[in-house]
Residue, then its C-alpha position, 0 to 999 in steps of 0.5 A: m383857193i380864191e382869186i379876186f379880180q373883178a371876176v372872183s374864182f373859187h377852187f375846191n380840192l379834197w385830199r387824204d394825206d398826200t392823195h388828191i381825191g378830186g376837185g376843181s373850180y366851183q364851175q367844174l364842180a357844178v358841171a361834174e355834179r350834173l354829169s354824175r346825175g346823168e344830165d347832158i351838158c353842152w360845150d359852153d357849160w364846160r368851156v365858157q368860164q362862168q364866175p361871179w363879178c364884183y365891182s364894189e366892196a358891198q358886192l364882194q362882201t355878199v359873194l364871199t359870205e355866200l361862198f364861205s357859207l357853201f364851203d362851210d356846208l361842204c365841210q360839215a357834209m364831210p367832217e372826216p376825209p373819206e376812206f376810199p371805199q372804191k378805188t376804181f377808175t370809173q367811166l365818169d372819171c374818164k369822161t370828166l378828165l377827157t372833157q377837161i383835156p380834150e382831143p386837141v391836147t391829147t393829140m399834141s401830147k401823143q405827138v411829143n411823147f408827153s406821158e413817157r417824157y414826164s414819167a422819165l422826169l419823175k424817175q430822174f427827180p424823185k422825192l427823197p426819203g426823210k424830211s429834208r428841208a433843202k430847197v432852192s431859194l426864191e432869188k435863185q428860182v427867179k434867176l434860173v427861170t429868167g435865164f430861159p427865152y420865155p416871157i415868164g414872170y413871178n406872181p407872189n400871190f397864193g403861195g407864189s407861181f411863175t406864169l407865161y405872159c401869153e400876149d408877149f409870146a410867139y404862141p399866145h394860144m399856149h400857156i404854162k404856169f408852175e410852182i416851185k417848192q421842193q416839189v415842182t408843179f406844172w400846168f399847161n392850158l390851150f386856148q383858141d386865141n389869147n382870150e381866157h374865155s376861149w379855153v380848149g383844155g388843159g391841166n397839171y402835167h400829171e393829168l395830161a399824162v393820164a389823159e394821153r394814156l386814156s386817149k390811147e385806150e390804155s388801162v389806168s388805175w385809180e392811184e395813177l390818177h389820184v396819187v399826184q406825181k411831181p418831180f422834186c428838186y433840192n438844189e439849184e443844179q437839179l432845178q436847172a436840169l428839170l426846167t431845161e427838160i420841161f421847157s424843151l417839152f413845152n417848146d416841142m408842144c408849141k412846134t407841134m401846134p404853132e397855130p391855135p385849133i380854130d376849127w376844132q369843134p367839141n363833141 
């Protein structure tokens, strides 16, 4: 996925069928590569987002040429999906996830029982057997979402998503984004203020649930991290119920941390 503003953001993900093996922004991939080599990284290496900037068509052409060349090399390095020779959750997996989702986020998650509540939603809204095409239309999605008291708008780019406009929100350090297909994917991010360069941590709700469990020193399997679990909605009533529960959970997270973690210092 590519997002082009003045800053150009690139994201890479590796899959086998419906199983997410791993990925992230190109900056996250670069940091993960350094971690895998045993190098030390500082807080700024991970948190301060570094992206190429383009102010003209010629610059954008150059960046895209180089980045697609890099992507092509990645594809040639792995022309077939991996066979999962090692389905073990390693210490590197744990370190990487808890670097992405650090203590302020996992502490907040534990206080609202995030993992348990998200697990309950997965059971309440499962994927049905077969290949049903039933889903909620975009018009009804927008109507349902705008019925909640949050400044959330719809962005049609990159497949379409709903995003909270932080500057118009009472808790501008809290950010939520979601995509509604049949499966509904939610992301949460925490900032030290409403500046995107002050990111503390976050991820999709599946990752947050796993990170919370790891922070409680629970045992986590490879499948529990990589086989991404999402709630499914096939009609308007299901989506209404799911959004009600998700916004209730998000509201509890906001009340748990009404002010940004200004004094938090990473390890």
